[in-house]
C-alpha positions as CSV (number, residue, x, y, z in Angstrom):
1,X,-32.2,2.9,-0.5
2,X,-28.5,3.3,-1.6
3,X,-26.2,0.4,-2.0
4,X,-22.4,0.4,-1.8
5,X,-20.4,-2.4,-3.5
6,X,-16.8,-3.0,-2.4
7,X,-14.8,-5.5,-4.3
8,X,-12.0,-7.4,-2.6
9,X,-10.0,-9.9,-4.6
10,X,-12.5,-12.0,-6.5
11,X,-15.3,-11.5,-3.9
12,X,-17.4,-8.5,-3.1
13,X,-19.4,-7.0,-0.2
14,X,-22.7,-5.1,-0.5
15,X,-23.5,-2.5,2.1
16,X,-26.7,-0.5,2.5
17,X,-25.8,2.0,5.2
18,X,-23.9,5.3,5.0
19,X,-21.5,4.3,7.7
20,X,-19.8,2.2,5.2
21,X,-18.8,5.3,3.1
22,X,-15.6,5.7,5.2
23,X,-14.7,2.1,4.5
24,X,-15.3,2.6,0.8
25,X,-13.1,5.7,0.7
26,X,-10.3,3.9,2.7
27,X,-10.3,1.0,0.2
28,X,-10.3,3.4,-2.7
29,X,-7.3,5.2,-1.2
30,X,-5.5,1.9,-0.6
31,X,-6.1,0.9,-4.2
32,X,-4.8,4.2,-5.5
33,X,-1.7,3.9,-3.3
34,X,-1.1,0.3,-4.5
35,X,-1.5,1.3,-8.1
36,X,1.0,4.1,-7.7
37,X,3.4,1.7,-6.0
38,X,3.1,-0.7,-8.9
39,X,3.8,2.0,-11.5
40,X,6.9,3.2,-9.6
41,X,8.1,-0.4,-9.2
42,X,7.7,-1.2,-12.9
43,X,9.9,1.7,-13.8
44,X,12.8,0.4,-11.8
45,X,15.6,-1.4,-13.5
46,X,16.1,-5.1,-12.9
47,X,19.2,-4.4,-10.7
48,X,20.0,-1.2,-8.8
49,X,23.6,-0.2,-9.1
50,X,23.4,2.8,-6.8
51,X,21.2,4.2,-4.0
52,X,18.6,6.7,-5.2
53,X,16.6,8.5,-2.5
54,X,13.6,8.9,-5.0
55,X,13.5,5.1,-5.4
56,X,13.6,4.5,-1.7
57,X,10.7,7.0,-1.1
58,X,8.6,5.5,-3.9
59,X,8.8,2.0,-2.3
60,X,8.9,2.4,1.5
61,X,5.9,3.5,3.4
62,X,7.4,3.7,6.9
63,X,10.0,2.3,9.3
64,X,9.4,0.8,12.8
65,X,12.2,0.7,15.4
66,X,11.5,-2.0,17.9
67,X,15.0,-2.0,19.4
68,X,18.5,-1.2,18.4
69,X,18.8,-4.6,16.7
70,X,15.3,-4.8,15.3
71,X,14.4,-2.2,12.6
72,X,11.7,-3.0,10.1
73,X,10.7,-1.3,6.9
74,X,7.1,-1.6,5.7
75,X,6.8,-1.2,1.9
76,X,3.9,0.5,0.2
77,X,2.7,-2.9,-1.0
78,X,2.3,-4.1,2.7
79,X,5.4,-6.3,2.8
80,X,7.8,-5.9,5.6
81,X,11.6,-6.2,5.6
82,X,13.9,-6.4,8.6
83,X,17.2,-4.5,8.6
């Protein structure tokens, strides 16, 4: 029997079926994305003096337009900001 161990924070989950493989791969991808976000964030200066498209792309995952007056940006770390 094959076991899959997924860590989450300080806890962990143990799975014994192959259907959990997709969940494992999703979490591994999320972790890699988060680590890439942290590396990009650590390279940023304490204050930004000008807009840089590369910086914006390294931090923002997607934008959601709910209405003309409600636009939200979701950052790669999962936080959401409202414009």
